C-alpha positions in Angstrom: 24.0 -8.2 9.4 25.3 -8.3 13.1 27.8 -6.6 15.1 28.9 -9.7 17.2 29.0 -9.3 21.0 32.6 -11.2 21.3 30.8 -13.9 23.5 32.3 -17.4 23.4 30.9 -20.3 21.7 30.0 -21.8 24.8 28.7 -18.6 26.4 26.3 -18.4 23.3 25.1 -22.2 23.6 24.3 -21.8 27.4 22.2 -18.6 26.5 20.5 -20.6 23.6 19.5 -23.2 26.0 18.2 -20.8 28.4 16.1 -19.0 26.2 14.5 -22.3 24.7 13.4 -23.2 27.9 11.8 -19.8 28.7 10.1 -20.4 25.6 8.6 -23.8 26.6 7.4 -22.4 29.6 5.9 -19.1 28.4 4.0 -21.3 26.0 2.6 -24.1 28.6 1.1 -21.2 30.7 -0.3 -19.4 27.7 -2.0 -22.5 26.2 0.0 -22.0 22.9 3.1 -23.5 21.1 6.8 -22.9 21.5 6.8 -22.2 17.8 4.5 -19.0 18.4 6.0 -17.8 21.5 9.3 -18.1 19.4 8.3 -16.1 16.4 6.6 -13.3 18.8 10.6 -13.1 20.1 11.9 -12.4 16.6 9.2 -9.9 15.9 10.3 -8.2 19.3 13.7 -7.9 18.1 13.1 -7.0 14.5 10.8 -4.2 15.7 13.7 -3.3 18.4 15.8 -2.3 15.6 13.6 -1.3 12.7 11.8 1.2 15.0 14.6 2.1 17.1 14.1 5.7 15.5 10.8 7.7 15.9 10.6 9.3 12.6 10.3 5.8 10.7 8.1 6.0 7.7 7.1 2.6 8.5 4.0 1.5 10.6 2.7 -1.0 12.2 -0.6 -2.4 10.9 -2.8 -6.1 11.6 -3.0 -8.5 14.5 0.4 -7.5 15.9 -0.6 -3.9 16.3 -3.9 -5.1 18.4 -1.6 -7.7 20.7 0.7 -4.8 21.7 -2.5 -2.8 22.3 -4.3 -4.8 24.2 -1.4 -7.1 25.7 -2.5 -10.2 25.2 -4.6 -12.2 22.6 -4.2 -13.8 19.2 -0.5 -14.4 18.4 0.2 -13.8 14.5 2.2 -15.8 12.2 3.4 -12.8 10.3 3.8 -8.9 10.3 2.2 -6.3 8.6 3.7 -3.2 7.7 2.8 -0.1 5.6 5.2 2.6 4.1 4.5 6.3 3.9 4.8 6.2 -0.1 5.2 3.7 -3.2 8.0 1.9 -4.0 9.4 2.3 -7.6 11.7 -1.2 -7.2 11.6 -3.9 -4.7 15.3 -3.7 -4.7 15.1 0.2 -2.9 12.6 -1.4 -0.3 15.2 -4.4 0.7 17.9 -1.7 1.0 15.9 0.5 3.0 15.0 -2.5 5.6 18.5 -3.9 5.5 19.5 -0.6 6.3 17.1 0.0 9.4 18.3 -3.3 10.8 21.8 -2.5 10.9 21.2 1.1 12.1 19.4 -0.5 14.9 21.5 -3.4 15.5 22.3 -4.4 19.4 25.2 -6.6 19.0 23.1 -9.2 20.9 24.7 -11.8 18.4 21.2 -12.0 16.5 21.3 -11.5 12.9 18.4 -10.9 10.2 18.6 -11.8 6.5 16.0 -10.9 4.1 16.0 -14.2 1.9 13.3 -13.2 -0.4 11.3 -10.1 -1.8 8.5 -10.4 -4.2 5.6 -8.5 -5.4 1.9 -9.7 -5.0 -0.7 -9.8 -7.3 -3.7 -9.6 -5.1 -4.5 -6.0 -3.9 -3.5 -5.0 -0.5 -5.8 -6.2 2.6 -6.9 -2.5 3.5 -9.0 -1.9 0.3 -6.5 0.9 -0.9 -5.4 -0.6 -4.3 -1.6 -0.3 -3.2 1.5 -2.0 -4.1 2.1 -5.0 -1.8 5.0 -7.5 -1.5 5.9 -10.5 0.9 9.5 -10.0 2.6 10.6 -13.5 4.3 13.5 -12.9 6.9 15.4 -15.5 8.5 16.6 -14.7 12.1 19.7 -16.4 13.5 21.4 -16.6 17.0 24.7 -17.0 17.1 25.0 -18.5 13.9 22.3 -21.0 14.0 18.7 -20.4 12.9 16.5 -18.8 15.5 13.2 -18.3 13.2 11.8 -17.5 10.0 9.0 -14.9 9.2 7.1 -13.1 6.8 6.6 -9.6 6.5 3.3 -8.4 4.5 4.3 -4.9 3.2 1.9 -2.0 1.4 2.5 1.5 0.7 -0.3 3.7 2.4 -0.9 7.2 3.0 -0.9 7.4 7.0 -3.7 8.7 8.4 -4.4 12.4 8.9 -4.6 12.2 12.7 -1.6 11.6 15.2 -0.3 8.4 14.6 -0.5 6.5 17.8 2.9 4.9 19.3 2.4 2.0 21.3 5.3 0.7 24.2 6.1 -2.9 23.0 6.2 -5.3 25.7 8.1 -8.3 26.0 6.5 -11.6 25.4 9.1 -13.6 28.4 11.6 -12.2 30.5 14.9 -12.1 28.0 17.9 -9.9 28.6 17.9 -9.4 24.9 14.5 -7.8 25.0 15.3 -4.9 26.9 14.8 -1.3 25.9 12.2 -2.0 23.5 10.9 1.1 21.3 7.3 2.4 21.1 5.9 1.2 17.8 3.8 3.7 15.5 0.4 2.3 14.3 -3.0 4.0 13.5 -5.5 4.6 16.1 -7.9 2.2 17.6 -11.0 3.4 15.9 -9.2 3.2 12.4 -8.1 -0.1 12.9 -11.5 -1.5 14.4 -12.9 0.4 11.4 -11.0 -1.8 9.0 -12.1 -5.1 10.8 -15.6 -3.9 10.5 -15.6 -3.2 7.0 -13.3 -6.1 6.4 -16.4 -8.4 7.7 -19.0 -7.1 5.3 -16.5 -6.5 2.0 -16.4 -9.4 -0.4 -13.1 -10.7 -0.9 -10.8 -12.4 -3.6 -12.3 -10.4 -6.6 -15.2 -12.7 -6.1 -18.3 -10.1 -5.6 -20.4 -13.1 -4.1 -18.0 -14.5 -1.7 -18.4 -13.3 1.7 -15.4 -13.0 4.3 -13.9 -16.0 5.8 -11.4 -13.9 7.9 -12.7 -15.1 11.3 -9.8 -13.7 13.3 -11.6 -10.1 12.5 -14.7 -10.8 14.5 -12.1 -12.0 17.0 -10.1 -9.3 16.9 -13.3 -6.9 17.6 -14.0 -9.2 20.6 -10.7 -8.2 22.0 -11.4 -4.6 21.3 -14.5 -4.3 22.9 -12.8 -6.4 25.7 -9.8 -4.2 26.6 -9.7 -0.9 24.4 -11.1 2.5 25.1 -13.0 4.0 22.1 -13.9 7.7 21.0 -17.5 7.3 19.7 -17.2 10.2 17.3 -14.2 8.9 15.8 -15.2 5.4 15.1 -18.7 6.9 13.8 -16.5 8.8 11.3 -14.1 6.6 10.5 -16.7 3.7 9.6 -18.5 5.7 7.6 -15.0 7.0 5.9 -14.1 3.2 5.4 -17.4 2.0 3.8 -17.9 4.9 1.5 -14.4 4.0 0.1 -14.8 0.7 0.1 -18.4 0.7 -1.6 -19.9 -1.4 0.8 -23.2 -0.8 3.1 -22.5 -1.4 6.6 -25.4 -3.4 8.4 -27.4 -1.8 11.1 -26.5 -3.8 13.6 -23.6 -6.5 13.9 -24.6 -9.5 12.0 -22.6 -12.6 10.6 -21.0 -12.5 7.0 -22.4 -15.7 6.1 -24.6 -18.7 7.6 -21.7 -20.8 7.2 -19.9 -18.8 9.8 -22.3 -20.5 12.5 -20.0 -23.6 12.4 -16.7 -22.3 11.0 -16.5 -19.3 13.3 -16.4 -21.2 16.3 -14.2 -24.0 15.1 -11.6 -21.2 14.4 -11.5 -19.2 17.2 -10.6 -22.3 19.4 -7.2 -21.9 18.0 -7.1 -18.3 19.0 -4.7 -17.7 21.9 -6.7 -16.4 25.0 -10.0 -16.0 23.0 -12.8 -15.9 25.9 -14.6 -19.8 25.9 -18.2 -18.5 26.6 -17.7 -16.4 23.6 -17.1 -19.3 20.9 -20.8 -19.8 19.8 -21.2 -17.0 16.9 -24.1 -15.4 18.5 -22.2 -14.9 21.6 -19.3 -13.2 19.9 -21.8 -11.0 17.7 -24.0 -10.1 21.0 -21.0 -9.1 22.8 -19.5 -6.9 20.2 -22.6 -5.6 19.5 -23.1 -4.0 22.6 -20.6 -1.6 21.9 -20.7 -1.1 18.2 -24.6 -1.6 17.7 -25.0 1.9 18.6 -22.5 3.3 16.2 -23.5 1.3 13.4 -27.2 2.2 13.4 -26.5 6.2 14.1 -27.8 6.5 17.6 -24.3 7.0 19.1 -22.0 10.0 17.8 -20.3 11.0 21.3 -19.0 9.3 24.6 -16.4 6.8 24.9 -16.1 3.3 25.4 -15.2 1.7 28.9 -13.9 -1.7 28.8 -14.0 -1.9 32.1 -17.3 -1.3 32.6 -18.3 -2.5 29.0 -20.6 0.5 28.2 -20.3 4.0 26.7 -20.1 6.9 28.7 -20.3 10.5 28.3 -17.1 10.9 30.2 -13.7 11.4 28.9 -11.5 9.0 27.3 -10.2 6.2 30.1 
């Protein structure tokens, strides 16, 4: 589903080589792989199309939302999207997304094709018991494969508070990544509450199996490092989420399991731009705890987290 730019094969080949070189340079500068940078470009091109209109019924969740919010950090391998209503048939979802891709087409010689869509047997990652599915998307440029990525989709009632729209910024300098849209996502406090509850929720249907989602703690590090937060809202949504998931969060941030002592540093080493001094588990817990412990133990319900000063302040949100 592509409107051609009517450029010659030579011009397209030249652009492909130039883009590949920029991807290589950006990966080296960021200390990551060219494959991950390429995938972020593909994601941006996808968002550019499906969020071309502000009244989208879709919302971005997960690591991509945090990456856009913080402007740096752990790159993701896939996309998490939620739809405001459950679907009756996956073919309807495929047609809907394909329609959005056509509607937002840029005539830039990129072509998006849904190659597979299938239902999940597992419940959604956010504890809503909603339908879930995985979509595989192939991205071509000038008739040749540029990337393949997957999208995890779920149906989820959009939050009652105002949806936040985050400005998408290009991962590298590229003419194809201009006029990027604002991306609808949940407020930072809701996203953070999801991460906190996921740490202490038993997973995969085994009530005795602790979380092994090491990226959740790494993402909490990024929230504390970069994101302004409202204490009252954070306390309320943590209470709501923990009650809904039937868990009791701890009074202070602790490891979900003893195995995290060795396994968390091993995993965190591979997270892009993760602070090296916070690789030890206790260091990460203590750092995030400076923000969260007062919320978890109920001693703070007002104020705003200032990520620059790394403290709670009884002032307006930065």
